PLY file of the C-alpha trace (Angstrom):
ply
format ascii 1.0
element vertex 252
property float x
property float y
property float z
element edge 251
property int vertex1
property int vertex2
end_header
0.18 -0.10 -0.03
0.88 3.54 -1.15
2.29 5.83 1.96
0.17 9.23 2.35
2.47 12.30 2.68
2.38 15.11 4.34
3.81 17.81 2.63
4.57 21.54 4.17
4.56 24.95 1.79
6.64 27.53 2.67
4.92 30.67 0.39
7.56 33.05 0.06
7.52 37.01 -0.84
10.27 39.37 -0.67
12.95 36.33 0.58
10.36 35.11 3.75
8.52 33.04 4.28
4.62 34.53 4.12
1.06 33.22 5.15
-2.29 34.69 4.28
-6.36 33.84 4.84
-7.76 32.85 1.31
-5.06 34.43 -0.56
-4.72 37.50 0.83
-3.55 39.86 4.27
-0.28 37.91 3.76
1.77 38.14 7.28
5.42 37.36 7.59
6.28 34.45 9.68
10.02 33.20 9.46
13.13 32.36 7.46
13.13 29.78 4.59
16.02 28.42 5.01
15.48 27.91 8.80
12.11 26.57 8.82
13.73 24.14 5.27
15.83 23.29 7.50
13.41 22.18 10.15
10.81 20.59 8.26
13.43 18.45 6.87
14.71 17.02 9.80
11.49 16.58 12.00
9.62 13.92 9.19
7.55 16.17 6.75
8.06 13.74 2.75
8.37 16.81 1.08
8.40 20.28 1.22
6.79 22.60 -1.25
8.62 26.12 -1.85
6.62 28.86 -3.72
8.22 32.38 -4.77
3.89 33.52 -4.55
4.74 36.93 -6.47
7.36 35.74 -9.53
4.15 35.37 -11.97
2.02 38.24 -10.68
5.48 40.77 -10.97
6.35 39.07 -14.42
9.54 38.24 -12.74
11.64 34.25 -12.87
11.82 32.60 -9.14
14.46 34.32 -7.02
17.38 31.39 -7.02
19.55 32.68 -4.03
17.09 31.91 -1.54
15.85 28.14 -3.30
20.20 27.24 -3.08
19.74 27.98 0.64
16.67 25.95 0.81
17.81 23.20 -1.29
21.79 22.91 0.52
19.58 22.96 3.85
16.92 19.97 3.11
17.13 15.63 2.64
13.97 15.18 1.40
11.93 15.86 -2.33
11.58 19.31 -2.73
8.87 21.06 -5.47
9.72 24.30 -6.81
7.14 26.94 -8.22
6.88 30.45 -9.28
7.65 32.67 -12.68
8.07 29.41 -14.08
7.15 30.06 -17.34
9.77 27.90 -19.86
11.37 24.91 -20.41
14.53 26.96 -19.21
12.92 28.02 -16.14
12.58 23.92 -14.94
16.11 23.96 -16.04
17.48 27.20 -14.05
15.41 25.64 -11.41
16.54 22.38 -11.21
19.33 23.15 -11.35
19.34 24.98 -8.40
18.06 21.81 -6.46
14.99 21.34 -6.70
13.33 17.98 -7.36
10.44 18.60 -8.87
9.19 21.75 -10.68
5.65 23.13 -10.32
4.34 25.23 -13.11
0.28 27.44 -12.78
-0.03 30.55 -14.35
2.72 29.60 -16.71
0.64 26.60 -18.16
-2.14 28.68 -18.45
-0.48 31.52 -20.61
1.06 28.33 -22.74
-0.31 24.76 -22.40
2.34 23.56 -24.53
4.93 23.82 -21.32
3.60 20.86 -19.55
4.47 18.22 -22.47
7.46 19.92 -23.32
9.05 19.92 -19.80
7.71 16.23 -19.09
9.46 15.36 -22.65
12.88 16.54 -21.31
12.70 15.86 -17.77
10.24 13.10 -17.29
5.89 13.03 -15.98
7.52 12.79 -12.40
9.29 16.06 -12.42
6.32 17.83 -13.39
3.63 19.45 -10.80
0.17 21.36 -12.29
-0.33 23.12 -9.61
-4.16 24.86 -9.69
-5.93 27.57 -7.91
-9.96 26.94 -7.96
-12.62 28.88 -6.44
-16.47 28.36 -6.80
-17.90 30.25 -9.18
-22.00 30.27 -10.06
-21.71 26.76 -8.62
-18.54 25.40 -10.80
-15.00 25.03 -10.09
-13.17 27.80 -11.79
-9.31 28.27 -12.03
-7.51 31.34 -10.90
-4.64 32.82 -12.08
-1.81 35.66 -10.41
-1.98 33.88 -7.23
-5.72 33.76 -7.16
-6.52 37.89 -8.40
-7.68 36.77 -11.51
-10.71 34.54 -13.10
-9.38 32.45 -16.14
-13.02 31.46 -16.81
-11.17 27.57 -17.14
-13.43 24.74 -15.45
-10.95 22.99 -13.03
-11.60 19.65 -13.23
-11.51 20.49 -17.08
-8.04 21.73 -17.41
-6.61 19.47 -14.67
-7.90 16.52 -17.51
-5.48 17.76 -20.04
-2.82 18.52 -18.20
-2.25 15.35 -16.43
-2.96 13.89 -19.82
-0.72 15.84 -21.54
2.64 15.24 -19.00
2.28 16.46 -16.00
2.38 13.87 -13.80
1.15 15.36 -10.03
-1.70 17.82 -8.89
-1.08 20.54 -6.15
-4.84 21.27 -5.70
-5.37 24.40 -3.61
-8.62 25.47 -2.75
-9.54 29.17 -2.37
-12.13 28.71 -0.83
-10.49 26.77 1.93
-6.76 28.65 1.91
-6.30 29.19 5.57
-9.65 29.21 6.82
-8.93 25.69 8.81
-11.92 24.45 8.52
-10.91 21.24 6.41
-9.41 19.99 2.67
-12.54 20.65 -0.01
-13.71 17.17 0.27
-16.12 17.91 -2.85
-13.01 20.43 -4.98
-10.47 17.85 -4.20
-13.19 14.33 -5.17
-14.12 15.98 -8.14
-10.51 16.24 -9.51
-9.65 12.45 -8.09
-12.97 11.16 -10.08
-11.36 12.52 -13.90
-7.45 11.94 -12.75
-5.11 8.73 -12.37
-2.21 10.91 -10.93
-1.18 11.52 -7.95
-3.63 14.62 -5.75
-1.81 16.40 -3.40
-4.54 18.21 -1.69
-4.28 22.51 -0.69
-5.71 24.51 1.45
-7.81 24.26 4.39
-6.33 21.76 7.11
-6.56 23.07 11.13
-5.94 19.98 12.91
-4.69 16.54 12.76
-9.21 15.56 12.74
-8.79 17.28 9.32
-6.49 14.91 7.87
-7.68 12.43 9.22
-10.79 13.29 7.19
-9.34 13.63 4.17
-7.67 10.37 3.71
-10.39 8.21 5.43
-13.05 9.88 2.61
-10.71 10.25 -0.52
-8.47 7.56 -0.52
-6.98 8.52 -4.04
-5.44 11.86 -2.63
-2.13 11.11 -1.97
-0.59 13.97 0.38
-1.78 16.72 2.67
-0.56 19.91 2.30
-0.60 22.82 5.06
1.45 25.43 6.39
0.75 27.86 8.73
-0.63 25.31 10.90
2.57 23.47 10.99
4.42 26.96 10.77
3.01 27.96 14.13
3.21 24.93 15.83
-0.77 24.39 15.88
0.05 20.83 14.55
3.03 18.87 14.91
4.47 16.92 11.92
6.05 13.75 13.80
2.76 14.17 15.97
0.53 14.38 13.46
1.93 11.22 11.36
1.44 8.92 14.63
-1.81 9.85 14.91
-3.13 8.78 11.31
-0.78 5.61 11.18
-2.93 4.63 14.60
-6.03 6.10 12.78
-5.05 2.69 9.96
-3.64 5.40 7.44
-0.18 4.57 5.77
1.97 6.29 6.57
6.41 6.36 6.53
7.38 6.68 10.50
0 1
1 2
2 3
3 4
4 5
5 6
6 7
7 8
8 9
9 10
10 11
11 12
12 13
13 14
14 15
15 16
16 17
17 18
18 19
19 20
20 21
21 22
22 23
23 24
24 25
25 26
26 27
27 28
28 29
29 30
30 31
31 32
32 33
33 34
34 35
35 36
36 37
37 38
38 39
39 40
40 41
41 42
42 43
43 44
44 45
45 46
46 47
47 48
48 49
49 50
50 51
51 52
52 53
53 54
54 55
55 56
56 57
57 58
58 59
59 60
60 61
61 62
62 63
63 64
64 65
65 66
66 67
67 68
68 69
69 70
70 71
71 72
72 73
73 74
74 75
75 76
76 77
77 78
78 79
79 80
80 81
81 82
82 83
83 84
84 85
85 86
86 87
87 88
88 89
89 90
90 91
91 92
92 93
93 94
94 95
95 96
96 97
97 98
98 99
99 100
100 101
101 102
102 103
103 104
104 105
105 106
106 107
107 108
108 109
109 110
110 111
111 112
112 113
113 114
114 115
115 116
116 117
117 118
118 119
119 120
120 121
121 122
122 123
123 124
124 125
125 126
126 127
127 128
128 129
129 130
130 131
131 132
132 133
133 134
134 135
135 136
136 137
137 138
138 139
139 140
140 141
141 142
142 143
143 144
144 145
145 146
146 147
147 148
148 149
149 150
150 151
151 152
152 153
153 154
154 155
155 156
156 157
157 158
158 159
159 160
160 161
161 162
162 163
163 164
164 165
165 166
166 167
167 168
168 169
169 170
170 171
171 172
172 173
173 174
174 175
175 176
176 177
177 178
178 179
179 180
180 181
181 182
182 183
183 184
184 185
185 186
186 187
187 188
188 189
189 190
190 191
191 192
192 193
193 194
194 195
195 196
196 197
197 198
198 199
199 200
200 201
201 202
202 203
203 204
204 205
205 206
206 207
207 208
208 209
209 210
210 211
211 212
212 213
213 214
214 215
215 216
216 217
217 218
218 219
219 220
220 221
221 222
222 223
223 224
224 225
225 226
226 227
227 228
228 229
229 230
230 231
231 232
232 233
233 234
234 235
235 236
236 237
237 238
238 239
239 240
240 241
241 242
242 243
243 244
244 245
245 246
246 247
247 248
248 249
249 250
250 251
């Protein structure tokens, strides 16, 4: 049986980890290098690093801080933010990333995913999708959740998975930072449409939310969270032991 993964997320702005609610009201948390080192040593299965304003500001991802983060972690590292070309994939991978997350870049150029998958392999290409309910449908948002693309989220994800995205990170804007639980309805719709790993993001507020996630949706591969880990509300070692005791297969 495949083990479920627990993944902390570092949202980085101006070289600092920040966190907000519904993608708004960002507050400073800590140094990404310090947090990355902490998570690598405390049992996190993977780590995600997002340069959250790179796309909105029309610039490349900051590589200096990324190199520092990559040098401190000994778990798989996924990196995203300002990934618009295959050359951006190459640059980030050379800084120490194991996987590259693409969001707005794929919306601008849907050919980016198959091109990157052909060069680096599907396992290296992660599609990150920021989705929100609009008129009863799940819609894809761009520019850090600020722009409604009009695209149906499930169809967009299905298309990208068919063209080389080896993993999906589904960020529910509706539940982001609210700490009332993962968006099970949205996740169920995506899990029913693709056969690649799906990572749930947005809404975790306690250990029970991870239990609900994995029991309700066995096809979900991982739970991703930020503030509950950053502020010590949930300890990753305790969480993983708790999940294992509840019959969920974890790497301890």
